[in-house]
mmCIF file of the N, C-alpha and C atoms, coordinates in Angstrom:
data_MODEL
# 
_entry.id   MODEL 
# 
loop_
_atom_site.group_PDB 
_atom_site.id 
_atom_site.type_symbol 
_atom_site.label_atom_id 
_atom_site.label_alt_id 
_atom_site.label_comp_id 
_atom_site.label_asym_id 
_atom_site.label_entity_id 
_atom_site.label_seq_id 
_atom_site.pdbx_PDB_ins_code 
_atom_site.Cartn_x 
_atom_site.Cartn_y 
_atom_site.Cartn_z 
_atom_site.occupancy 
_atom_site.B_iso_or_equiv 
_atom_site.pdbx_formal_charge 
_atom_site.auth_seq_id 
_atom_site.auth_comp_id 
_atom_site.auth_asym_id 
_atom_site.auth_atom_id 
_atom_site.pdbx_PDB_model_num 
ATOM 1   N N  . MET A 1 1  ? 60.642 54.177 -5.622 1.00 0.00 ? 1  MET A N  1 
ATOM 2   C CA . MET A 1 1  ? 59.734 53.084 -5.290 1.00 0.00 ? 1  MET A CA 1 
ATOM 3   C C  . MET A 1 1  ? 60.186 51.789 -5.964 1.00 0.00 ? 1  MET A C  1 
ATOM 4   N N  . LYS A 1 2  ? 60.721 51.938 -7.191 1.00 0.00 ? 2  LYS A N  1 
ATOM 5   C CA . LYS A 1 2  ? 61.158 50.753 -7.923 1.00 0.00 ? 2  LYS A CA 1 
ATOM 6   C C  . LYS A 1 2  ? 62.268 50.016 -7.166 1.00 0.00 ? 2  LYS A C  1 
ATOM 7   N N  . ALA A 1 3  ? 63.187 50.772 -6.570 1.00 0.00 ? 3  ALA A N  1 
ATOM 8   C CA . ALA A 1 3  ? 64.288 50.156 -5.829 1.00 0.00 ? 3  ALA A CA 1 
ATOM 9   C C  . ALA A 1 3  ? 63.766 49.337 -4.651 1.00 0.00 ? 3  ALA A C  1 
ATOM 10  N N  . TYR A 1 4  ? 62.717 49.828 -3.987 1.00 0.00 ? 4  TYR A N  1 
ATOM 11  C CA . TYR A 1 4  ? 62.142 49.091 -2.857 1.00 0.00 ? 4  TYR A CA 1 
ATOM 12  C C  . TYR A 1 4  ? 61.519 47.779 -3.322 1.00 0.00 ? 4  TYR A C  1 
ATOM 13  N N  . LEU A 1 5  ? 60.827 47.817 -4.442 1.00 0.00 ? 5  LEU A N  1 
ATOM 14  C CA . LEU A 1 5  ? 60.188 46.604 -4.961 1.00 0.00 ? 5  LEU A CA 1 
ATOM 15  C C  . LEU A 1 5  ? 61.230 45.576 -5.415 1.00 0.00 ? 5  LEU A C  1 
ATOM 16  N N  . VAL A 1 6  ? 62.290 46.056 -6.069 1.00 0.00 ? 6  VAL A N  1 
ATOM 17  C CA . VAL A 1 6  ? 63.356 45.146 -6.490 1.00 0.00 ? 6  VAL A CA 1 
ATOM 18  C C  . VAL A 1 6  ? 64.023 44.535 -5.266 1.00 0.00 ? 6  VAL A C  1 
ATOM 19  N N  . SER A 1 7  ? 64.287 45.344 -4.257 1.00 0.00 ? 7  SER A N  1 
ATOM 20  C CA . SER A 1 7  ? 64.903 44.852 -3.028 1.00 0.00 ? 7  SER A CA 1 
ATOM 21  C C  . SER A 1 7  ? 64.027 43.804 -2.348 1.00 0.00 ? 7  SER A C  1 
ATOM 22  N N  . LEU A 1 8  ? 62.729 44.076 -2.286 1.00 0.00 ? 8  LEU A N  1 
ATOM 23  C CA . LEU A 1 8  ? 61.796 43.117 -1.686 1.00 0.00 ? 8  LEU A CA 1 
ATOM 24  C C  . LEU A 1 8  ? 61.770 41.817 -2.482 1.00 0.00 ? 8  LEU A C  1 
ATOM 25  N N  . ALA A 1 9  ? 61.707 41.917 -3.806 1.00 0.00 ? 9  ALA A N  1 
ATOM 26  C CA . ALA A 1 9  ? 61.660 40.728 -4.652 1.00 0.00 ? 9  ALA A CA 1 
ATOM 27  C C  . ALA A 1 9  ? 62.924 39.880 -4.502 1.00 0.00 ? 9  ALA A C  1 
ATOM 28  N N  . VAL A 1 10 ? 64.084 40.524 -4.500 1.00 0.00 ? 10 VAL A N  1 
ATOM 29  C CA . VAL A 1 10 ? 65.339 39.791 -4.337 1.00 0.00 ? 10 VAL A CA 1 
ATOM 30  C C  . VAL A 1 10 ? 65.392 39.140 -2.962 1.00 0.00 ? 10 VAL A C  1 
ATOM 31  N N  . GLY A 1 11 ? 64.939 39.845 -1.951 1.00 0.00 ? 11 GLY A N  1 
ATOM 32  C CA . GLY A 1 11 ? 64.917 39.270 -0.601 1.00 0.00 ? 11 GLY A CA 1 
ATOM 33  C C  . GLY A 1 11 ? 64.023 38.047 -0.508 1.00 0.00 ? 11 GLY A C  1 
ATOM 34  N N  . VAL A 1 12 ? 62.865 38.100 -1.164 1.00 0.00 ? 12 VAL A N  1 
ATOM 35  C CA . VAL A 1 12 ? 61.961 36.943 -1.158 1.00 0.00 ? 12 VAL A CA 1 
ATOM 36  C C  . VAL A 1 12 ? 62.603 35.762 -1.874 1.00 0.00 ? 12 VAL A C  1 
ATOM 37  N N  . VAL A 1 13 ? 63.235 36.020 -3.016 1.00 0.00 ? 13 VAL A N  1 
ATOM 38  C CA . VAL A 1 13 ? 63.891 34.942 -3.766 1.00 0.00 ? 13 VAL A CA 1 
ATOM 39  C C  . VAL A 1 13 ? 65.007 34.310 -2.938 1.00 0.00 ? 13 VAL A C  1 
ATOM 40  N N  . VAL A 1 14 ? 65.825 35.133 -2.306 1.00 0.00 ? 14 VAL A N  1 
ATOM 41  C CA . VAL A 1 14 ? 66.907 34.606 -1.475 1.00 0.00 ? 14 VAL A CA 1 
ATOM 42  C C  . VAL A 1 14 ? 66.334 33.826 -0.289 1.00 0.00 ? 14 VAL A C  1 
ATOM 43  N N  . GLY A 1 15 ? 65.265 34.331 0.309  1.00 0.00 ? 15 GLY A N  1 
ATOM 44  C CA . GLY A 1 15 ? 64.626 33.609 1.406  1.00 0.00 ? 15 GLY A CA 1 
ATOM 45  C C  . GLY A 1 15 ? 64.107 32.244 0.972  1.00 0.00 ? 15 GLY A C  1 
ATOM 46  N N  . LEU A 1 16 ? 63.529 32.194 -0.221 1.00 0.00 ? 16 LEU A N  1 
ATOM 47  C CA . LEU A 1 16 ? 63.060 30.908 -0.756 1.00 0.00 ? 16 LEU A CA 1 
ATOM 48  C C  . LEU A 1 16 ? 64.228 29.951 -0.986 1.00 0.00 ? 16 LEU A C  1 
ATOM 49  N N  . LEU A 1 17 ? 65.323 30.470 -1.532 1.00 0.00 ? 17 LEU A N  1 
ATOM 50  C CA . LEU A 1 17 ? 66.502 29.627 -1.751 1.00 0.00 ? 17 LEU A CA 1 
ATOM 51  C C  . LEU A 1 17 ? 67.069 29.106 -0.425 1.00 0.00 ? 17 LEU A C  1 
ATOM 52  N N  . TYR A 1 18 ? 67.111 29.960 0.580  1.00 0.00 ? 18 TYR A N  1 
ATOM 53  C CA . TYR A 1 18 ? 67.582 29.529 1.901  1.00 0.00 ? 18 TYR A CA 1 
ATOM 54  C C  . TYR A 1 18 ? 66.703 28.402 2.428  1.00 0.00 ? 18 TYR A C  1 
ATOM 55  N N  . ASN A 1 19 ? 65.400 28.513 2.221  1.00 0.00 ? 19 ASN A N  1 
ATOM 56  C CA . ASN A 1 19 ? 64.480 27.480 2.693  1.00 0.00 ? 19 ASN A CA 1 
ATOM 57  C C  . ASN A 1 19 ? 64.694 26.183 1.934  1.00 0.00 ? 19 ASN A C  1 
ATOM 58  N N  . VAL A 1 20 ? 64.865 26.262 0.623  1.00 0.00 ? 20 VAL A N  1 
ATOM 59  C CA . VAL A 1 20 ? 65.066 25.051 -0.193 1.00 0.00 ? 20 VAL A CA 1 
ATOM 60  C C  . VAL A 1 20 ? 66.357 24.345 0.205  1.00 0.00 ? 20 VAL A C  1 
ATOM 61  N N  . VAL A 1 21 ? 67.424 25.118 0.444  1.00 0.00 ? 21 VAL A N  1 
ATOM 62  C CA . VAL A 1 21 ? 68.706 24.544 0.807  1.00 0.00 ? 21 VAL A CA 1 
ATOM 63  C C  . VAL A 1 21 ? 68.751 24.170 2.292  1.00 0.00 ? 21 VAL A C  1 
ATOM 64  N N  . ASP A 1 22 ? 67.747 24.599 3.047  1.00 0.00 ? 22 ASP A N  1 
ATOM 65  C CA . ASP A 1 22 ? 67.632 24.336 4.483  1.00 0.00 ? 22 ASP A CA 1 
ATOM 66  C C  . ASP A 1 22 ? 68.783 24.970 5.267  1.00 0.00 ? 22 ASP A C  1 
ATOM 67  N N  . VAL A 1 23 ? 69.006 26.258 4.973  1.00 0.00 ? 23 VAL A N  1 
ATOM 68  C CA . VAL A 1 23 ? 70.043 27.036 5.652  1.00 0.00 ? 23 VAL A CA 1 
ATOM 69  C C  . VAL A 1 23 ? 69.353 28.102 6.484  1.00 0.00 ? 23 VAL A C  1 
ATOM 70  N N  . LYS A 1 24 ? 69.884 28.344 7.690  1.00 0.00 ? 24 LYS A N  1 
ATOM 71  C CA . LYS A 1 24 ? 69.327 29.389 8.547  1.00 0.00 ? 24 LYS A CA 1 
ATOM 72  C C  . LYS A 1 24 ? 69.757 30.750 8.025  1.00 0.00 ? 24 LYS A C  1 
ATOM 73  N N  . SER A 1 25 ? 68.815 31.662 7.911  1.00 0.00 ? 25 SER A N  1 
ATOM 74  C CA . SER A 1 25 ? 69.077 33.007 7.414  1.00 0.00 ? 25 SER A CA 1 
ATOM 75  C C  . SER A 1 25 ? 69.911 33.800 8.412  1.00 0.00 ? 25 SER A C  1 
ATOM 76  N N  . PRO A 1 26 ? 70.882 34.582 7.909  1.00 0.00 ? 26 PRO A N  1 
ATOM 77  C CA . PRO A 1 26 ? 71.675 35.411 8.823  1.00 0.00 ? 26 PRO A CA 1 
ATOM 78  C C  . PRO A 1 26 ? 70.965 36.716 9.188  1.00 0.00 ? 26 PRO A C  1 
ATOM 79  N N  . ALA A 1 27 ? 69.740 36.870 8.732  1.00 0.00 ? 27 ALA A N  1 
ATOM 80  C CA . ALA A 1 27 ? 68.983 38.097 9.017  1.00 0.00 ? 27 ALA A CA 1 
ATOM 81  C C  . ALA A 1 27 ? 68.665 38.177 10.508 1.00 0.00 ? 27 ALA A C  1 
ATOM 82  N N  . PRO A 1 28 ? 68.493 39.405 11.007 1.00 0.00 ? 28 PRO A N  1 
ATOM 83  C CA . PRO A 1 28 ? 68.137 39.556 12.422 1.00 0.00 ? 28 PRO A CA 1 
ATOM 84  C C  . PRO A 1 28 ? 66.746 38.976 12.698 1.00 0.00 ? 28 PRO A C  1 
ATOM 85  N N  . PRO A 1 29 ? 66.457 38.675 13.957 1.00 0.00 ? 29 PRO A N  1 
ATOM 86  C CA . PRO A 1 29 ? 65.138 38.128 14.294 1.00 0.00 ? 29 PRO A CA 1 
ATOM 87  C C  . PRO A 1 29 ? 64.018 39.091 13.892 1.00 0.00 ? 29 PRO A C  1 
ATOM 88  N N  . THR A 1 30 ? 62.850 38.545 13.699 1.00 0.00 ? 30 THR A N  1 
ATOM 89  C CA . THR A 1 30 ? 61.695 39.330 13.271 1.00 0.00 ? 30 THR A CA 1 
ATOM 90  C C  . THR A 1 30 ? 61.417 40.491 14.210 1.00 0.00 ? 30 THR A C  1 
ATOM 91  N N  . ILE A 1 31 ? 61.579 40.278 15.499 1.00 0.00 ? 31 ILE A N  1 
ATOM 92  C CA . ILE A 1 31 ? 61.287 41.330 16.468 1.00 0.00 ? 31 ILE A CA 1 
ATOM 93  C C  . ILE A 1 31 ? 62.209 42.536 16.248 1.00 0.00 ? 31 ILE A C  1 
ATOM 94  N N  . ALA A 1 32 ? 63.457 42.297 15.841 1.00 0.00 ? 32 ALA A N  1 
ATOM 95  C CA . ALA A 1 32 ? 64.374 43.404 15.556 1.00 0.00 ? 32 ALA A CA 1 
ATOM 96  C C  . ALA A 1 32 ? 63.924 44.155 14.312 1.00 0.00 ? 32 ALA A C  1 
ATOM 97  N N  . LEU A 1 33 ? 63.435 43.438 13.314 1.00 0.00 ? 33 LEU A N  1 
ATOM 98  C CA . LEU A 1 33 ? 62.957 44.090 12.095 1.00 0.00 ? 33 LEU A CA 1 
ATOM 99  C C  . LEU A 1 33 ? 61.706 44.916 12.370 1.00 0.00 ? 33 LEU A C  1 
ATOM 100 N N  . VAL A 1 34 ? 60.854 44.433 13.250 1.00 0.00 ? 34 VAL A N  1 
ATOM 101 C CA . VAL A 1 34 ? 59.659 45.204 13.629 1.00 0.00 ? 34 VAL A CA 1 
ATOM 102 C C  . VAL A 1 34 ? 60.088 46.481 14.353 1.00 0.00 ? 34 VAL A C  1 
ATOM 103 N N  . GLY A 1 35 ? 61.098 46.386 15.186 1.00 0.00 ? 35 GLY A N  1 
ATOM 104 C CA . GLY A 1 35 ? 61.618 47.573 15.861 1.00 0.00 ? 35 GLY A CA 1 
ATOM 105 C C  . GLY A 1 35 ? 62.170 48.593 14.877 1.00 0.00 ? 35 GLY A C  1 
ATOM 106 N N  . LEU A 1 36 ? 62.889 48.118 13.865 1.00 0.00 ? 36 LEU A N  1 
ATOM 107 C CA . LEU A 1 36 ? 63.407 49.022 12.836 1.00 0.00 ? 36 LEU A CA 1 
ATOM 108 C C  . LEU A 1 36 ? 62.270 49.677 12.066 1.00 0.00 ? 36 LEU A C  1 
ATOM 109 N N  . LEU A 1 37 ? 61.228 48.921 11.779 1.00 0.00 ? 37 LEU A N  1 
ATOM 110 C CA . LEU A 1 37 ? 60.065 49.490 11.094 1.00 0.00 ? 37 LEU A CA 1 
ATOM 111 C C  . LEU A 1 37 ? 59.435 50.589 11.944 1.00 0.00 ? 37 LEU A C  1 
ATOM 112 N N  . GLY A 1 38 ? 59.335 50.360 13.245 1.00 0.00 ? 38 GLY A N  1 
ATOM 113 C CA . GLY A 1 38 ? 58.808 51.377 14.143 1.00 0.00 ? 38 GLY A CA 1 
ATOM 114 C C  . GLY A 1 38 ? 59.671 52.628 14.171 1.00 0.00 ? 38 GLY A C  1 
ATOM 115 N N  . MET A 1 39 ? 60.981 52.436 14.128 1.00 0.00 ? 39 MET A N  1 
ATOM 116 C CA . MET A 1 39 ? 61.886 53.582 14.107 1.00 0.00 ? 39 MET A CA 1 
ATOM 117 C C  . MET A 1 39 ? 61.691 54.392 12.824 1.00 0.00 ? 39 MET A C  1 
ATOM 118 N N  . LEU A 1 40 ? 61.554 53.720 11.697 1.00 0.00 ? 40 LEU A N  1 
ATOM 119 C CA . LEU A 1 40 ? 61.329 54.429 10.432 1.00 0.00 ? 40 LEU A CA 1 
ATOM 120 C C  . LEU A 1 40 ? 59.995 55.166 10.446 1.00 0.00 ? 40 LEU A C  1 
ATOM 121 N N  . ALA A 1 41 ? 58.972 54.522 10.994 1.00 0.00 ? 41 ALA A N  1 
ATOM 122 C CA . ALA A 1 41 ? 57.659 55.166 11.062 1.00 0.00 ? 41 ALA A CA 1 
ATOM 123 C C  . ALA A 1 41 ? 57.725 56.414 11.941 1.00 0.00 ? 41 ALA A C  1 
ATOM 124 N N  . GLY A 1 42 ? 58.384 56.306 13.073 1.00 0.00 ? 42 GLY A N  1 
ATOM 125 C CA . GLY A 1 42 ? 58.511 57.449 13.960 1.00 0.00 ? 42 GLY A CA 1 
ATOM 126 C C  . GLY A 1 42 ? 59.319 58.576 13.345 1.00 0.00 ? 42 GLY A C  1 
ATOM 127 N N  . GLU A 1 43 ? 60.351 58.221 12.622 1.00 0.00 ? 43 GLU A N  1 
ATOM 128 C CA . GLU A 1 43 ? 61.212 59.217 11.978 1.00 0.00 ? 43 GLU A CA 1 
ATOM 129 C C  . GLU A 1 43 ? 60.464 59.985 10.898 1.00 0.00 ? 43 GLU A C  1 
ATOM 130 N N  . ASN A 1 44 ? 59.539 59.335 10.229 1.00 0.00 ? 44 ASN A N  1 
ATOM 131 C CA . ASN A 1 44 ? 58.819 59.963 9.120  1.00 0.00 ? 44 ASN A CA 1 
ATOM 132 C C  . ASN A 1 44 ? 57.452 60.505 9.516  1.00 0.00 ? 44 ASN A C  1 
ATOM 133 N N  . ALA A 1 45 ? 57.040 60.332 10.759 1.00 0.00 ? 45 ALA A N  1 
ATOM 134 C CA . ALA A 1 45 ? 55.700 60.741 11.179 1.00 0.00 ? 45 ALA A CA 1 
ATOM 135 C C  . ALA A 1 45 ? 55.523 62.258 11.156 1.00 0.00 ? 45 ALA A C  1 
ATOM 136 N N  . ILE A 1 46 ? 56.456 63.001 11.716 1.00 0.00 ? 46 ILE A N  1 
ATOM 137 C CA . ILE A 1 46 ? 56.314 64.457 11.797 1.00 0.00 ? 46 ILE A CA 1 
ATOM 138 C C  . ILE A 1 46 ? 56.315 65.100 10.408 1.00 0.00 ? 46 ILE A C  1 
ATOM 139 N N  . PRO A 1 47 ? 57.256 64.749 9.511  1.00 0.00 ? 47 PRO A N  1 
ATOM 140 C CA . PRO A 1 47 ? 57.175 65.329 8.161  1.00 0.00 ? 47 PRO A CA 1 
ATOM 141 C C  . PRO A 1 47 ? 55.867 64.974 7.440  1.00 0.00 ? 47 PRO A C  1 
ATOM 142 N N  . PHE A 1 48 ? 55.377 63.767 7.651  1.00 0.00 ? 48 PHE A N  1 
ATOM 143 C CA . PHE A 1 48 ? 54.115 63.360 7.024  1.00 0.00 ? 48 PHE A CA 1 
ATOM 144 C C  . PHE A 1 48 ? 52.950 64.178 7.562  1.00 0.00 ? 48 PHE A C  1 
ATOM 145 N N  . ILE A 1 49 ? 52.905 64.382 8.870  1.00 0.00 ? 49 ILE A N  1 
ATOM 146 C CA . ILE A 1 49 ? 51.832 65.174 9.490  1.00 0.00 ? 49 ILE A CA 1 
ATOM 147 C C  . ILE A 1 49 ? 51.904 66.622 9.012  1.00 0.00 ? 49 ILE A C  1 
ATOM 148 N N  . ARG A 1 50 ? 53.128 67.177 8.932  1.00 0.00 ? 50 ARG A N  1 
ATOM 149 C CA . ARG A 1 50 ? 53.279 68.548 8.424  1.00 0.00 ? 50 ARG A CA 1 
ATOM 150 C C  . ARG A 1 50 ? 52.781 68.659 6.989  1.00 0.00 ? 50 ARG A C  1 
ATOM 151 N N  . HIS A 1 51 ? 53.089 67.659 6.184  1.00 0.00 ? 51 HIS A N  1 
ATOM 152 C CA . HIS A 1 51 ? 52.641 67.660 4.786  1.00 0.00 ? 51 HIS A CA 1 
ATOM 153 C C  . HIS A 1 51 ? 51.102 67.614 4.732  1.00 0.00 ? 51 HIS A C  1 
ATOM 154 N N  . CYS A 1 52 ? 50.495 66.773 5.539  1.00 0.00 ? 52 CYS A N  1 
ATOM 155 C CA . CYS A 1 52 ? 49.025 66.662 5.551  1.00 0.00 ? 52 CYS A CA 1 
ATOM 156 C C  . CYS A 1 52 ? 48.383 67.979 5.995  1.00 0.00 ? 52 CYS A C  1 
ATOM 157 N N  . ILE A 1 53 ? 48.945 68.596 7.028  1.00 0.00 ? 53 ILE A N  1 
ATOM 158 C CA . ILE A 1 53 ? 48.405 69.866 7.521  1.00 0.00 ? 53 ILE A CA 1 
ATOM 159 C C  . ILE A 1 53 ? 48.513 70.932 6.433  1.00 0.00 ? 53 ILE A C  1 
ATOM 160 N N  . ALA A 1 54 ? 49.663 71.010 5.763  1.00 0.00 ? 54 ALA A N  1 
ATOM 161 C CA . ALA A 1 54 ? 49.856 71.994 4.696  1.00 0.00 ? 54 ALA A CA 1 
ATOM 162 C C  . ALA A 1 54 ? 48.901 71.733 3.536  1.00 0.00 ? 54 ALA A C  1 
ATOM 163 N N  . TYR A 1 55 ? 48.665 70.461 3.238  1.00 0.00 ? 55 TYR A N  1 
ATOM 164 C CA . TYR A 1 55 ? 47.761 70.112 2.124  1.00 0.00 ? 55 TYR A CA 1 
ATOM 165 C C  . TYR A 1 55 ? 46.326 70.502 2.433  1.00 0.00 ? 55 TYR A C  1 
ATOM 166 N N  . PHE A 1 56 ? 45.866 70.178 3.634  1.00 0.00 ? 56 PHE A N  1 
ATOM 167 C CA . PHE A 1 56 ? 44.487 70.452 3.991  1.00 0.00 ? 56 PHE A CA 1 
ATOM 168 C C  . PHE A 1 56 ? 44.256 71.921 4.365  1.00 0.00 ? 56 PHE A C  1 
ATOM 169 N N  . ALA A 1 57 ? 45.296 72.634 4.754  1.00 0.00 ? 57 ALA A N  1 
ATOM 170 C CA . ALA A 1 57 ? 45.160 74.040 5.102  1.00 0.00 ? 57 ALA A CA 1 
ATOM 171 C C  . ALA A 1 57 ? 45.042 74.924 3.859  1.00 0.00 ? 57 ALA A C  1 
ATOM 172 N N  . SER A 1 58 ? 45.544 74.434 2.745  1.00 0.00 ? 58 SER A N  1 
ATOM 173 C CA . SER A 1 58 ? 45.483 75.261 1.526  1.00 0.00 ? 58 SER A CA 1 
ATOM 174 C C  . SER A 1 58 ? 44.231 75.034 0.723  1.00 0.00 ? 58 SER A C  1 
# 
């Protein structure tokens, strides 16, 4: 979890610097990032549901 928070913090700092310097970010468009988030959610949905079923069944 710590790695995710550090990654997010560094990304925010770099984004702020890009804005201050008035440079366009080389990151993909927001819609592509939303698609990637959906892919991650779908990939992790079945293991999460199995975990919940096992937890509540016991």
